[in-house]
ZADO-1210 file (C-alpha; in nm, 4 decimals, padded with zeros to 6 digits):
<atoms>
<atom x="09.2629" y="08.1121" z="09.8817" code="MET" pos="1"/>
<atom x="09.0254" y="08.4054" z="09.9402" code="SER" pos="2"/>
<atom x="09.0717" y="08.7337" z="09.7899" code="ARG" pos="3"/>
<atom x="08.9371" y="09.0741" z="09.8830" code="ARG" pos="4"/>
<atom x="08.7563" y="09.2275" z="09.6034" code="ARG" pos="5"/>
<atom x="08.7740" y="09.6143" z="09.5427" code="LEU" pos="6"/>
<atom x="08.4763" y="09.8147" z="09.5181" code="HIS" pos="7"/>
<atom x="08.3459" y="09.9282" z="09.1704" code="ASP" pos="8"/>
<atom x="08.5108" y="10.2603" z="09.2193" code="ASP" pos="9"/>
<atom x="08.8563" y="10.1032" z="09.2996" code="GLY" pos="10"/>
<atom x="08.8432" y="10.1553" z="09.6638" code="ARG" pos="11"/>
<atom x="08.9556" y="09.8707" z="09.8923" code="ALA" pos="12"/>
<atom x="08.6881" y="09.7581" z="10.1580" code="PRO" pos="13"/>
<atom x="08.7328" y="09.9315" z="10.4859" code="PRO" pos="14"/>
<atom x="09.0134" y="09.7714" z="10.7151" code="HIS" pos="15"/>
<atom x="08.8458" y="09.5883" z="11.0275" code="ARG" pos="16"/>
<atom x="09.0768" y="09.7848" z="11.2617" code="GLY" pos="17"/>
<atom x="09.0259" y="10.1163" z="11.0788" code="ALA" pos="18"/>
<atom x="09.0012" y="10.4160" z="11.3070" code="THR" pos="19"/>
<atom x="08.7285" y="10.6892" z="11.2857" code="GLU" pos="20"/>
<atom x="08.7384" y="10.8834" z="10.9676" code="PRO" pos="21"/>
<atom x="09.0130" y="11.1626" z="10.9730" code="GLN" pos="22"/>
<atom x="08.9942" y="11.5075" z="10.8500" code="SER" pos="23"/>
<atom x="09.1902" y="11.5665" z="10.5528" code="VAL" pos="24"/>
<atom x="09.2663" y="11.9339" z="10.5085" code="GLU" pos="25"/>
<atom x="09.6223" y="11.9801" z="10.4282" code="THR" pos="26"/>
<atom x="09.8935" y="11.7969" z="10.2293" code="ALA" pos="27"/>
<atom x="10.0345" y="11.6778" z="10.5377" code="ALA" pos="28"/>
<atom x="09.6922" y="11.5033" z="10.6262" code="ASP" pos="29"/>
<atom x="09.6875" y="11.3609" z="10.2805" code="VAL" pos="30"/>
<atom x="10.0424" y="11.2163" z="10.3180" code="ARG" pos="31"/>
<atom x="09.9661" y="11.0827" z="10.6578" code="SER" pos="32"/>
<atom x="09.6555" y="10.9172" z="10.5350" code="LEU" pos="33"/>
<atom x="09.8328" y="10.7504" z="10.2348" code="LEU" pos="34"/>
<atom x="10.1066" y="10.6278" z="10.4447" code="GLY" pos="35"/>
<atom x="09.8580" y="10.4441" z="10.6695" code="VAL" pos="36"/>
<atom x="09.6856" y="10.3028" z="10.3540" code="GLN" pos="37"/>
<atom x="09.9965" y="10.1835" z="10.2199" code="ILE" pos="38"/>
<atom x="10.0911" y="10.0000" z="10.5386" code="LEU" pos="39"/>
<atom x="09.7367" y="09.8400" z="10.5413" code="LEU" pos="40"/>
<atom x="09.7788" y="09.7222" z="10.1745" code="LEU" pos="41"/>
<atom x="10.1280" y="09.5737" z="10.2529" code="MET" pos="42"/>
<atom x="09.9879" y="09.3921" z="10.5622" code="ALA" pos="43"/>
<atom x="09.7032" y="09.2487" z="10.3739" code="ASP" pos="44"/>
<atom x="09.7821" y="08.8842" z="10.3142" code="PRO" pos="45"/>
<atom x="09.4626" y="08.8150" z="10.1166" code="ASP" pos="46"/>
<atom x="09.5595" y="09.0551" z="09.8336" code="LEU" pos="47"/>
<atom x="09.7125" y="08.9286" z="09.5106" code="ASP" pos="48"/>
<atom x="10.0781" y="09.0283" z="09.5181" code="PRO" pos="49"/>
<atom x="10.0479" y="09.1958" z="09.1545" code="LEU" pos="50"/>
<atom x="09.7429" y="09.3885" z="09.2566" code="GLN" pos="51"/>
<atom x="09.9051" y="09.4966" z="09.5779" code="ARG" pos="52"/>
<atom x="10.2229" y="09.6134" z="09.3778" code="GLY" pos="53"/>
<atom x="09.9972" y="09.8109" z="09.1437" code="ARG" pos="54"/>
<atom x="09.7948" y="09.9718" z="09.4288" code="LEU" pos="55"/>
<atom x="10.1111" y="10.0551" z="09.6404" code="VAL" pos="56"/>
<atom x="10.2834" y="10.2268" z="09.3250" code="ALA" pos="57"/>
<atom x="09.9808" y="10.4435" z="09.2629" code="GLN" pos="58"/>
<atom x="09.9560" y="10.5448" z="09.6309" code="LEU" pos="59"/>
<atom x="10.3356" y="10.5959" z="09.6408" code="ALA" pos="60"/>
<atom x="10.3023" y="10.8342" z="09.3430" code="ARG" pos="61"/>
<atom x="10.0114" y="11.0313" z="09.5006" code="VAL" pos="62"/>
<atom x="10.2304" y="11.0389" z="09.8215" code="THR" pos="63"/>
<atom x="10.5310" y="11.1926" z="09.6518" code="LEU" pos="64"/>
<atom x="10.3159" y="11.4629" z="09.5130" code="ARG" pos="65"/>
<atom x="10.1697" y="11.5188" z="09.8692" code="ALA" pos="66"/>
<atom x="10.5283" y="11.5490" z="10.0124" code="ILE" pos="67"/>
<atom x="10.5972" y="11.7974" z="09.7530" code="GLU" pos="68"/>
<atom x="10.3056" y="12.0134" z="09.8224" code="LEU" pos="69"/>
<atom x="10.3589" y="11.9935" z="10.1871" code="GLU" pos="70"/>
<atom x="10.7102" y="12.1220" z="10.1434" code="THR" pos="71"/>
<atom x="10.5885" y="12.3859" z="09.9295" code="LEU" pos="72"/>
<atom x="10.3240" y="12.4842" z="10.1820" code="GLU" pos="73"/>
<atom x="10.6075" y="12.5064" z="10.4641" code="ALA" pos="74"/>
<atom x="10.8205" y="12.7428" z="10.2310" code="ARG" pos="75"/>
<atom x="10.5383" y="12.9679" z="10.1380" code="LEU" pos="76"/>
<atom x="10.4385" y="13.0059" z="10.5074" code="GLU" pos="77"/>
<atom x="10.7975" y="13.0767" z="10.5785" code="ALA" pos="78"/>
<atom x="10.8246" y="13.3550" z="10.3194" code="VAL" pos="79"/>
<atom x="10.4938" y="13.4910" z="10.4243" code="GLU" pos="80"/>
<atom x="10.6257" y="13.5182" z="10.7913" code="ALA" pos="81"/>
<atom x="10.9209" y="13.7085" z="10.6791" code="THR" pos="82"/>
<atom x="10.7566" y="13.9578" z="10.4597" code="LEU" pos="83"/>
<atom x="10.6087" y="14.1865" z="10.7226" code="PRO" pos="84"/>
<atom x="10.9512" y="14.1882" z="10.8857" code="LEU" pos="85"/>
<atom x="11.1344" y="14.2865" z="10.5544" code="ARG" pos="86"/>
<atom x="10.8792" y="14.5692" z="10.4986" code="GLN" pos="87"/>
<atom x="10.9130" y="14.7085" z="10.8516" code="ASP" pos="88"/>
<atom x="11.2998" y="14.6936" z="10.7910" code="ASN" pos="89"/>
<atom x="11.2654" y="14.8713" z="10.4562" code="GLN" pos="90"/>
<atom x="11.0532" y="15.1265" z="10.6076" code="GLU" pos="91"/>
<atom x="11.2969" y="15.2015" z="10.8986" code="LEU" pos="92"/>
<atom x="11.5851" y="15.2343" z="10.6387" code="LYS" pos="93"/>
<atom x="11.3896" y="15.4622" z="10.4322" code="GLU" pos="94"/>
<atom x="11.3152" y="15.6745" z="10.7331" code="ARG" pos="95"/>
<atom x="11.6750" y="15.6959" z="10.8475" code="SER" pos="96"/>
<atom x="11.9053" y="15.9829" z="10.7463" code="PRO" pos="97"/>
</atoms>
């Protein structure tokens, strides 16, 4: 049974059906990329089941952190969007007799 080897730095070899490299700029990009990588690992019949489980667990931990950051980014954007509205509202209240 042939097994794919990891590179010296722990990376899996490129998937034969991989698309062009995608830009990773936000937590959502990281989450999406990790989701694809988890699916590729799960679909690799040549990978040792113990190694697959270890790699998926590692990627799942990082994915959970990316989900947390993505949620935090969205919440921060919502707060930042409402701040000017609140400041304008406060200024109107201060001007009113």
